[in-house]
SELO-15265 format. One line per 5 residues: number of its first residue (from 1); their letters; for each residue y, z, x of N, C-alpha, C. Coordinates in pm, whole numbers. Each point is the difference from the previous one (the first is absolute). Layout:
REM SELO-15265
NUM = a = Y,Z,X,Y,Z,X,Y,Z,X  ... .
REM end
This chain:
REM SELO-15265
1 = mteia = -8545,2543,10945,-16,88,10,0,-38,161  93,89,68,-12,-38,123,3,140,112  -108,49,-48,-50,146,40,-79,15,10  -63,88,104,-183,76,0,33,106,6  -22,106,-73,-41,146,36,153,36,80 .
6 = glaii = 122,-71,-80,134,89,36,96,-116,136  -134,-109,53,81,-89,69,76,-57,5  105,-63,53,14,-144,-29,-65,-88,63  -20,-102,-29,-73,-107,21,67,-138,75  101,-53,-60,53,-106,1,60,43,158 .
11 = ntvgf = -15,-119,106,41,-39,117,-68,100,101  -138,42,-72,-119,83,121,-49,-100,71  -88,74,94,-78,-88,60,-129,94,-52  -118,-71,-18,-121,66,-39,-128,-35,58  -77,116,91,-105,14,37,-134,1,-74 .
16 = vtgan = -64,-99,-26,-113,37,-107,-166,-60,106  -102,79,-1,-86,-13,-2,-90,-76,-104  -104,-37,54,-120,-45,-77,66,-127,-164  134,-40,74,26,-80,-79,-41,-150,-44  -128,-19,25,-48,-105,-27,-81,27,-134 .
21 = rglgr = -16,108,-54,-41,-16,-165,9,209,-43  -43,-41,-82,-5,101,-73,110,147,-17  -5,101,36,130,56,-38,125,-2,108  -16,-56,185,66,-13,37,57,-176,-18  -107,-64,-104,111,-116,-44,124,6,-91 .
26 = afaqg = -23,127,-119,11,44,-105,162,43,119  -53,117,58,164,50,63,87,-107,44  -57,-76,101,73,-133,62,85,-84,-107  -87,8,-80,125,-136,-142,115,128,-17  -101,150,-58,135,69,-41,127,-10,69 .
31 = lldrg = -57,10,118,162,-3,81,84,-125,25  -74,-137,-15,55,-91,6,67,28,-151  -54,-16,-87,63,1,-169,130,100,0  4,128,56,134,49,4,43,27,60  14,-119,119,94,-69,93,-6,56,172 .
36 = aakvy = -141,43,-11,20,9,210,85,-128,79  41,14,48,47,-135,108,-102,-5,83  -103,45,40,-132,-18,65,-89,56,-6  -149,-34,-4,-87,66,20,-173,-62,87  40,135,67,-158,-97,81,-79,73,-54 .
41 = aaark = -131,-125,-12,-89,-1,-74,-121,21,68  -66,94,30,-89,22,83,-163,1,-63  -87,-84,116,-147,10,-51,-95,-12,140  -73,12,-4,-138,-24,94,40,-144,83  23,-61,-144,2,-172,9,80,-27,-33 .
46 = petvq = 122,-40,39,168,-11,-77,5,-138,-54  -145,-97,39,-31,-126,-117,4,35,-58  -61,103,-88,-27,-9,-135,126,63,-49  118,36,73,108,50,-64,61,-107,-135  15,-33,-120,74,-103,-96,49,46,-58 .
51 = fdder = 138,-68,32,137,81,-33,81,-147,2  43,-58,-110,92,-116,20,146,63,-25  42,75,132,126,38,35,28,-23,73  157,-46,7,13,59,215,19,130,49  5,88,-104,40,164,36,-118,48,80 .
56 = vmpik = -127,-39,9,-142,35,12,-1,-51,129  -38,100,90,-41,-47,137,-162,123,-9  -96,-181,24,-134,33,-12,-2,141,162  -90,72,4,-6,26,158,-212,100,16  7,-40,85,-104,72,21,-53,88,38 .
61 = ldvtn = -92,113,-52,3,134,22,-145,32,-82  -63,61,84,-127,62,13,9,191,-19  25,66,-130,21,132,18,-127,77,66  -155,-92,-65,-119,96,39,-39,-5,178  96,-63,68,-29,-62,104,158,80,161 .
66 = lpiss = 63,125,-79,76,40,25,-38,79,130  79,69,129,-39,112,103,-28,92,-132  -76,87,24,-43,178,-81,142,69,46  74,-26,97,131,84,-39,96,-52,-23  34,-100,-87,66,-99,-71,-9,59,-172 .
71 = pqprh = 123,38,-50,34,58,-161,-50,-180,-48  -81,44,-92,-60,-106,-125,106,-62,-107  85,-62,10,82,-101,-61,-47,10,-151  15,32,-134,-7,9,-108,51,-143,-76  29,-8,-93,69,-129,-68,106,-69,17 .
76 = vvmcr = 104,95,-12,127,-43,-24,59,99,67  131,-42,165,64,87,56,171,-97,-34  54,99,-55,121,-83,-49,102,36,110  98,-85,70,79,1,78,162,-39,-42  93,59,12,147,-25,-26,59,-110,113 .
81 = s = 30,-100,-43,80,-122,82,134,57,-4 .
REM end
C-alpha cells in the first residue's frame, strides 16, 4: 500500500511531530514504509529520534513552547515534492 487516505506517499516529503515514540514514531515509519523520499522527524530532543534510514532528518521542535498565535501542528503534514 503506497497511499494513506487516498494520498500517494511515494516520493513525498513528510513532517511528523513526536517522531521519537508512540504514534508519531508509527506515523514516521508508515511514511518510510510507503516510499516517502524524506521524513522530517520532529521531537523536543532530536537525539531521541532513532531510525536507521538516511531519509529521516531529526529536527528539534517543542510544540508546547510556540507563540500563542502560532497554529499547533499535529502529527503528519504531507507535502508534494
